[in-house]
C-alpha positions in Angstrom: 121.8 104.3 106.9 125.4 102.3 108.0 124.8 100.0 110.5 121.2 100.0 110.6 119.1 96.9 109.2 116.2 96.6 107.1 113.3 93.8 105.6 116.0 93.0 103.3 117.1 89.5 104.6 117.0 86.5 103.6 117.7 82.7 104.4 120.2 82.1 107.1 120.4 85.9 107.5 116.9 86.4 108.9 119.0 83.9 112.1 121.5 86.0 112.6 119.5 89.0 112.4 117.4 88.1 114.9 120.5 87.4 117.5 121.8 91.4 117.4 117.9 92.7 118.0 117.2 94.0 121.5 114.4 96.1 123.4 116.4 98.9 125.6 113.4 98.6 128.0 110.2 100.7 128.9 109.6 104.4 129.1 106.9 106.5 130.8 104.4 109.0 129.0 101.9 111.0 130.5 100.2 112.1 127.3 99.7 116.0 128.6 102.4 118.8 128.5 103.9 119.1 131.9 102.1 122.2 133.8 104.9 124.3 134.1 105.3 124.2 130.7 101.5 125.4 129.8 101.8 128.0 132.4 105.2 129.5 130.5 103.6 129.4 127.5 100.8 131.8 128.7 102.8 134.3 130.3 105.6 134.7 127.7 103.4 133.9 124.3 105.8 135.4 121.8 108.8 134.0 122.3 110.8 133.1 119.3 111.1 129.8 118.2 114.4 127.8 117.3 114.9 125.6 114.5 117.9 123.4 113.3 119.0 122.4 116.7 116.8 119.0 117.5 116.5 116.0 115.7 115.3 112.4 116.2 116.9 109.6 114.7 115.8 106.9 113.2 116.4 104.7 116.3 114.2 107.3 118.5 117.2 108.9 120.0 117.0 112.7 120.3 119.9 114.4 119.0 121.0 118.6 119.3 123.3 119.1 116.8 124.2 115.7 115.9 125.1 114.6 119.4 122.7 112.0 121.3 121.1 113.2 124.4 121.9 110.4 126.8 120.5 112.1 130.0 117.1 110.2 130.6 115.5 112.8 132.5 116.0 115.3 129.9 114.7 113.0 126.9 111.8 112.3 128.7 110.8 115.6 129.4 110.9 116.5 125.8 108.8 113.2 125.0 106.2 114.8 127.6 106.2 118.0 125.7 106.6 116.6 122.0 103.8 118.0 119.7 102.7 119.0 116.5 101.7 122.6 114.9 99.0 122.8 112.3 101.4 122.4 109.4 102.7 119.1 110.4 106.0 120.3 111.9 106.6 118.5 114.9 108.1 120.4 117.8 109.4 120.3 121.7 107.7 122.8 123.6 110.4 124.3 125.9 108.8 126.4 128.3 107.5 129.1 126.2 109.5 128.3 123.4 109.2 126.1 120.5 111.9 124.3 119.2 111.3 122.4 115.7 112.5 119.1 115.5 114.2 117.7 112.1 113.2 114.1 111.5 115.5 111.3 110.1 112.6 109.8 108.5 109.5 109.8 111.0 107.7 111.7 113.8 107.8 108.6 115.8 110.3 105.8 116.2 108.3 102.2 117.3 109.7 99.6 119.7 108.2 96.0 119.9 107.9 94.3 123.0 107.1 90.8 122.4 104.0 88.9 124.5 103.4 85.7 124.7 100.5 85.9 122.0 101.5 88.5 120.3 103.7 92.0 120.3 102.9 95.4 121.7 104.3 98.6 120.6 105.7 101.8 122.3 106.6 105.2 120.8 110.4 106.4 121.5 108.6 109.0 123.9 107.1 105.8 125.7 103.4 105.8 124.7 101.6 103.0 124.0 100.1 102.1 120.5 96.3 100.8 120.6 95.1 101.8 117.8 97.5 101.2 114.5 95.8 100.8 111.5 97.8 99.5 108.5 101.4 98.8 108.2 103.7 99.8 105.0 107.0 99.2 103.9 109.2 101.3 101.6 111.8 100.6 99.2 114.9 100.0 101.0 113.0 97.8 103.5 111.8 100.3 106.4 108.5 99.2 108.2 105.8 102.1 109.2 103.1 101.5 111.0 99.9 104.3 111.1 98.5 105.2 114.5 96.5 107.3 115.8 99.1 110.3 116.6 100.6 110.0 113.1 103.0 107.1 111.7 105.8 105.5 113.7 109.2 103.9 112.1 110.0 100.7 113.5 113.5 100.7 115.0 115.6 98.5 112.6 116.8 96.6 116.2 113.3 95.3 116.1 112.9 94.4 112.9 113.8 90.6 113.1 110.7 90.2 115.1 108.7 91.9 112.7 109.7 89.9 110.3 108.3 86.7 111.9 104.9 88.1 112.1 104.5 88.9 108.6 101.9 87.3 106.7 100.3 86.2 103.0 96.7 86.9 102.9 96.4 82.8 103.2 98.2 83.2 106.6 101.6 81.5 105.3 104.5 83.2 106.0 106.2 85.0 102.8 109.4 83.1 101.5 112.6 85.0 101.1 112.0 85.6 97.3 108.8 87.3 98.3 110.1 89.1 101.4 113.0 90.3 99.2 110.2 91.8 96.7 108.5 93.4 99.6 111.6 95.0 100.5 112.3 96.6 97.4 108.6 98.0 96.7 106.3 95.5 94.9 103.3 94.2 96.6 102.3 90.6 96.9 99.8 89.0 95.1 96.7 88.7 97.1 98.0 91.1 99.4 99.9 90.8 102.8 99.4 91.4 106.6 101.3 92.1 109.9 100.1 90.0 112.5 101.0 91.5 116.0 98.8 89.0 118.1 95.5 91.3 118.9 95.0 92.7 115.7 96.3 92.3 112.2 97.5 95.4 109.8 97.0 95.2 106.1 100.8 95.4 104.6 101.1 97.7 101.8 104.2 99.0 99.8 105.1 103.0 99.6 108.0 104.9 98.4 110.0 107.2 101.0 109.7 110.2 99.4 106.2 110.1 99.4 105.7 109.2 103.4 105.6 112.8 104.6 103.3 114.0 102.3 100.9 110.7 102.9 101.0 111.7 106.6 101.4 115.1 106.5 104.4 115.8 108.4 107.3 118.1 107.8 110.6 116.6 108.1 113.0 119.5 108.1 111.4 122.8 109.4 112.4 126.0 108.5 111.0 129.5 109.5 109.1 131.6 107.5 110.6 134.6 105.4 111.1 137.3 108.4 109.8 135.3 111.2 112.3 135.7 114.0 114.4 132.9 115.2 116.5 132.2 118.1 
């Protein structure tokens, strides 16, 4: 993706990359759908779903037909009512209607908040990530973290911070050559981990085409044959 960064950074590029990263501020998240939405679902249970309109990009921005949603209140409303169905399709529950979401990569985008002794993570909908379990690097240097609600892609703007938290099995930082190997899909001998201060996540490589299947989500939901849609 043009304009995005990956773990493919060596030598002086590490410093240049770090200078371009930033955190865009905290968001709030309740973890439950809005009461008005729940009531509308009961009142109108058979409203046709919407496909192909709403999308989530690699930096955690909601878009409609390719245009970013710039209104913070609208973005927050979508985030509070963002869920997943039994088929692994993510959607926004807009009152009685499901609006399925096309995913540029993963169902969540993770932002990093540096702390004095580590790093906290927040999803693009503002929820914390206290239950992360492992990390993955794909062949393009994208960093993913598995957690209770699924898997999140670390925003490319926050990767410079994460690079500094990568460790080999012996606790040492990877060399530039080893970092390049990880970013092109080669596991380090003896393994590696991501040190967030409060937890250490085993770090493995994964092919990008395997991510959706491994974590059971559908990047591009489509209506079933004969299904009514708006």
